[in-house]
C-alpha positions in Angstrom: 0.0 0.0 0.0 1.4 3.4 -1.0 0.7 6.7 0.4 -0.1 9.7 -1.8 3.1 11.3 -0.7 5.2 8.3 -1.9 3.2 8.1 -5.1 3.7 11.8 -5.7 7.5 11.3 -5.2 7.6 8.6 -7.9 5.5 10.6 -10.3 7.8 13.6 -9.8 10.8 11.4 -10.3 9.4 10.0 -13.6 8.6 13.5 -14.8 12.1 14.6 -14.1 13.6 11.6 -15.9 11.4 12.2 -19.0 12.2 15.9 -19.1 15.9 15.2 -18.7 15.8 12.7 -21.6 13.9 15.0 -23.8 16.2 17.9 -23.0 19.2 15.7 -23.9 17.7 14.8 -27.2 16.7 18.4 -27.9 20.2 19.7 -27.1 21.9 17.0 -29.1 19.6 17.5 -32.1 20.1 21.3 -31.9 23.9 21.0 -31.8 23.7 18.5 -34.7 21.6 20.9 -36.8 24.0 23.8 -35.9 26.9 21.7 -37.1 25.2 20.9 -40.3 24.3 24.6 -40.8 27.8 25.7 -40.1 29.2 23.1 -42.6 26.8 24.2 -45.3 27.6 27.8 -44.8 31.3 27.2 -44.9 30.8 25.1 -48.1 28.8 27.8 -49.7 31.4 30.4 -48.7 34.2 28.2 -50.2 32.2 27.7 -53.4 31.6 31.5 -53.6 35.2 32.2 -53.1 36.3 29.7 -55.7 33.8 31.2 -58.2 35.1 34.7 -57.5 38.7 33.6 -58.0 37.8 31.8 -61.3 36.1 34.9 -62.6 38.9 37.1 -61.5 41.5 34.8 -63.1 39.4 34.7 -66.3 39.1 38.5 -66.4 42.8 38.8 -65.7 43.7 36.4 -68.4 41.5 38.3 -70.9 43.2 41.6 -69.9 46.7 39.9 -70.1 47.6 40.6 -66.5 48.5 37.0 -65.7 46.6 36.7 -62.3 47.0 33.4 -60.4 44.6 32.2 -57.7 46.0 30.8 -54.4 45.3 27.1 -54.3 46.4 26.8 -50.7 43.5 29.0 -49.5 40.9 26.5 -50.7 42.8 23.6 -49.0 43.1 25.6 -45.8 39.4 26.3 -45.8 38.6 22.6 -46.3 40.9 21.6 -43.4 39.4 24.3 -41.2 35.9 23.1 -41.9 36.9 19.5 -41.1 38.5 20.7 -37.8 35.3 22.6 -36.9 33.2 19.5 -37.6 35.5 17.4 -35.5 35.3 19.9 -32.6 31.5 20.0 -32.7 31.3 16.2 -32.7 33.6 16.1 -29.7 31.5 18.7 -27.9 28.3 16.7 -28.6 29.9 13.6 -27.3 31.0 15.5 -24.1 27.5 16.9 -23.6 25.9 13.5 -24.0 28.2 12.0 -21.4 27.5 14.9 -19.0 23.7 14.5 -19.5 23.9 10.8 -19.0 26.0 11.3 -15.8 23.5 13.8 -14.6 20.5 11.5 -15.4 22.2 8.6 -13.5 23.1 10.7 -10.5 19.6 12.4 -10.3 
């Protein structure tokens, strides 16, 4: 036989667990979406920069100026994007671990 107070405790505990799980999923999904958005924006910026350089090189060649585009800049942007993605994945993993630790201790 359970008293209303004990029953209220278990209901409250169940509510807290469910809210914690939903918060964990929401934060993880939000960070994932943020990472995807960041990667897409960086890719669009890289594509834009490449297109600008191609047009500038074409116009320079037509004018006879002999303009050359820096190939290392595109490689550096690609490495920076990958590093950012790796950092975001590491942060997501850390947050998941912390949320699980919090859920277990609570």
